[in-house]
C-alpha positions in Angstrom: 47.7 41.6 -137.2 46.6 38.1 -136.2 43.5 39.6 -134.6 42.4 41.2 -137.8 43.1 38.1 -139.8 40.7 36.4 -137.4 38.2 38.7 -138.1 38.5 38.4 -141.7 38.3 34.6 -141.3 34.9 35.0 -139.4 33.4 37.4 -141.8 34.4 35.1 -144.7 32.8 32.3 -142.9 29.5 34.1 -142.5 29.7 35.4 -145.9 30.3 32.0 -147.2 27.1 30.5 -145.1 25.0 33.2 -146.9 26.3 32.5 -150.2 26.0 28.7 -149.8 22.3 29.2 -148.8 21.6 30.9 -151.8 22.9 28.8 -154.3 19.5 27.5 -155.4 18.8 31.0 -157.0 21.8 30.4 -159.7 23.4 27.3 -158.8 26.7 27.0 -161.1 27.7 30.6 -160.2 26.7 30.6 -156.7 28.2 27.1 -156.1 31.7 28.6 -157.8 31.3 31.7 -155.5 30.5 29.6 -152.3 33.5 27.4 -153.2 35.8 30.3 -153.7 34.8 31.8 -150.1 35.2 28.2 -148.5 38.9 28.1 -149.8 39.5 31.5 -148.7 37.9 30.5 -145.2 40.1 27.4 -145.0 43.2 29.0 -146.0 42.5 31.6 -143.3 41.8 28.9 -140.6 45.4 27.4 -141.5 46.9 30.8 -141.2 45.0 31.2 -137.8 46.6 27.7 -136.8 50.0 28.6 -137.8 49.7 31.9 -135.8 48.8 30.2 -132.9 51.7 27.7 -133.1 54.0 30.4 -133.7 52.9 32.2 -130.4 53.0 28.8 -128.5 56.6 28.2 -129.7 57.7 31.6 -128.9 56.4 31.2 -125.4 57.3 27.4 -124.8 60.5 25.7 -123.7 59.2 22.3 -124.8 61.6 22.3 -127.7 65.0 22.5 -126.0 67.0 23.2 -128.9 66.6 26.8 -129.8 67.6 26.1 -133.5 64.6 23.5 -133.9 62.2 26.1 -132.4 63.7 29.0 -134.7 63.4 26.5 -137.7 59.8 25.8 -136.9 58.8 29.3 -136.3 60.4 30.2 -139.7 58.6 27.5 -141.4 55.2 28.9 -139.9 56.0 32.1 -141.0 57.1 31.0 -144.7 53.7 28.9 -145.0 51.7 32.1 -143.5 53.3 34.3 -146.2 52.5 31.7 -148.9 48.8 31.5 -148.0 48.5 35.3 -147.8 50.0 35.5 -151.4 47.0 33.2 -152.5 44.3 34.5 -150.0 44.5 38.3 -150.9 43.7 38.0 -154.7 40.9 35.7 -154.1 39.5 38.0 -151.1 39.7 41.0 -153.4 37.7 39.4 -155.9 35.3 38.0 -153.5 34.8 41.6 -152.0 35.1 43.5 -155.3 31.4 44.4 -155.5 29.9 47.1 -153.5 27.5 45.6 -151.1 24.3 47.4 -152.6 25.3 46.3 -155.9 25.7 42.7 -154.8 22.4 42.9 -153.0 20.7 44.2 -156.2 22.2 41.5 -158.3 21.1 38.7 -155.9 17.8 40.4 -155.6 17.4 40.1 -159.4 18.5 36.3 -159.4 16.0 35.8 -156.6 13.1 37.3 -158.7 13.8 35.1 -161.4 14.1 32.1 -159.3 10.8 32.6 -157.3 9.0 33.4 -160.9 10.4 30.0 -162.5 9.0 27.9 -159.6 5.6 26.3 -160.3 2.8 27.6 -158.1 
């Protein structure tokens, strides 16, 4: 549903902010992970914008030609489908690790990072 997609977008954005902040503990992999999360968030943002446009078109008479209105709505739907096709595999990978396992892995990175800093 549109509201669940919007919630996923918010959660993905929060997750991206957290991973982005942790980049220094393991720069290469964390940067790649943050980049993936950012891409997912951006695609979810476009999805949301298309959903809003579809809802606007459905309830508006601003476009008087019904065929044009319908074509625009179909274009929105097609683009949203394409976005989902690309979003789901990346989101599955981003959330493939159990939270406790991820926290433990990041904690181990933090320990190495903290011990590698000169006093």
